N, C-alpha and C positions, 0 to 999 in steps of 0.2 A: 236948780240943784247943781252944786259944784262938787266934782269928784276930786279926791286928792290927786296931786300930780303923779304920784307913784302908781295909783290905780289906773289913771288915764294912759300912762305910758305902757302899762301891761296890756291894756285892751288894744291899743294900737298895734302892739307887737303881735298879738294873737291874730288880729285881722289880716295883717300882712302875711303871716305864715299860711293862713287859710287860702288866701288869694293865690299864693305861689303854688300850693298843692293843687288847687283847681286848675291852674294853667298847665300843670304837668300831666294831668290825667285826662283832660278833655281833648277830643279830636275835632278839629275844625275842617276835616276833609275825609272822604271815603272813596275807596277804589271799587269799581264795578268791572268784573271780568265778563267779557262777551265771547261766548264760545259756540261752536257748531262744526259741522263737517259737510262738505259738498261731496256727495257720493255719486259716482258715475253709474249709469244704467248697467245692470247686469244682464247678460244674455246666456242662455243655455242652448247647447247644441245637441240634437238628438238624431240618431241614424236608425232607420228601420231595420228589421231583422236582427234585433239585438246587436247591431253594429258588426255583424258577421256576414260575409259572402262565402258560402260553402258550396264548393263544386262537387262535394261528395267523393265517392270512391271512383277512381279512374283506372281502368284495367291497363296494365302495362302492354298487353297485346294490341291495344288500340293506338299506341304511339308509333309514329313512323320512325324507322331508324335513320332516315336521311332527310326528312322534312319536318318543319315546325308543325305542331299540332295546335290548332285553334280551338278553344273551348267556346261553347255557346255563351254569347254575351248576356249579362244579367244587369238588372237595374235595381237601384235602391233610392230611398228618399232621404234628403237632408232637410231638417226643420230647425230653424233658429227662432227662439222665443225670447224677447226682451221685456223687461218690466216697464219700459217706456219707449216711445218711438226713438230710435237710435240709428245713426249713420254707421254702418258696419261694412266690413268686407271679409272675405276668407282667403286664406292661403292654404296650401297643402304641403305636408312634410312626408318624405319617404323614410319610413323606419328601417328599411333595408337598403339604404342608399349604397350604390356601387355593386349591387348583385344582379342587376338586370342583364339578361342574356341579349346581346345585340341582335342576333338573328331573329329571336322571338319578338323583340320590340319592333324591328323593321317589318316583320310580317303583319303587324297591326297597322302598318302605314302611318306611323307617328314619328315625329322628330325625336331625337334622343333626349331632348329636354323634357319630354312627356313620359318617359319610361319610369316605371316603378319596379323595384326588385322583389323577388319572391324567395330570397335566401339562397345560400350555397350549401351543397353537400360535397364534402371532400374537396372543397375549393372550386366546384363546378356549379355554375348558375342553373337553377331549375327552370327558369323561364322569365317572363316579364308581363306586366299588365299596364293598361292605360285607363284613364278616367276622363270622361267628357260629359257635357250636358246631354241629357236624353232629348233629342230633337222631336220625339213623338209625344212629348208631354208639355204642359203649360206651367211655367214658373209663376208663382203668385206671391204677392207681398200685401199683407193686410187684406187678403181676400180678392184683390184685383190682379189682373195680369201684369207682370213686371218684365222689364227688359234687363238684360245682363250686360254689365260693363266689364271691361278688361283693362288691366294696368300691367305694364312690363317694367315699371320703375317704382315698385312698392307703394303705389297709390299717389304718386306725385302728379300724374296725368292719367286721364281715362279715355277710353274709346268704346263705342258701341258696335264697332265692326272690327273683326279680326279674321285673318285667313283661316284659322281653326279655332275651335272652342275647347281644346284640351286643357285639363287642369295640370299645368306644368309645376312640379314640386319645386318650391323656393324660387321660381322664376315668374310666375304669373299670379296676379291677385284678381279675385272676382268680387263684384259688388252688384247692387240692384238699383233700378231707377224706374220712374214712370216712362212709358213709351216715348221715344224721341228726346229724352233728356240726356245731357252729356256729363252729369255729375251724380254721384250716389244720393239716393233719397233716404229719409229716416223712416224706419218701420218698426213695428212691434213683433210681427210674425212673418217669416219668410219660409217658403217651401219650394224645394226644387228636386227634380229627379236627375240622378246621375247614372251613366251607363259605364259598366266596367267590362273591358275586353281583356282576356287572358290568353297567352300563348305559351305552350310548353316547349322546351328545347328539344332538339333532335334526340331520339333515344340513344344514338351512338355517342352523344356528347354528355349523357348522364352517367353517373356511377352504375355499376352492375345492379340490375333491379332484383336484388335478392331480398332486401327489406323494403318496407314501405317508405316512399320519399314524400315528405310533406310539402305542400304549397304553403309557404310561410311568409306571405306578404303582410305588412303592417303599414298603414298610412294614417295621417292625422289631419283633420280639418282644424285650422286655428283661426279664431275670430280676431279681427283687427278693428279696433275702435277708431273711427275717423274724426 
């Protein structure tokens, strides 16, 4: 069967147009997006006693006018819980930096780098306190006894021996390891007891004791991920 030339030409024209349209709408490739997020382990810090060390009411008459008054040391626990085994350390920050009474700090036999302030009243420091590991207790990490490491260079190097074990605000970093190890270990749960020593300034160096004078210390444990 032979089609007229005009009909054949029309058919060829339609076929060519259909091919062109198909080429314009068809996709010969597809993009696949690959997404996700690497989430670091999260750790929570908990302090016993609702994170408050309360020395209660101190009678003004119990303060010496010429000597520092040492309060009975108290202990509290620090517990760090992570959602996976994580290498961490802690540093401390003095929320009343610059308000430590030098005589009170010296009475605790600590270096000035280990003093924490307790606030000022009329420009006069109320006292000072220090923080150190409670040597009468055992530090544990994931249920086993752990050693404490110290760093004086923000975690660049570590030592398991130090002349003192004071928590020096913004100077010393603490981490934990298996006994005898020289670098921090990775743990999910760490528990340690800390001892807080407080000394009140001489009564003669305080403002007139007409109104109550608060002991207003604030310090922060800050977790550092290694």
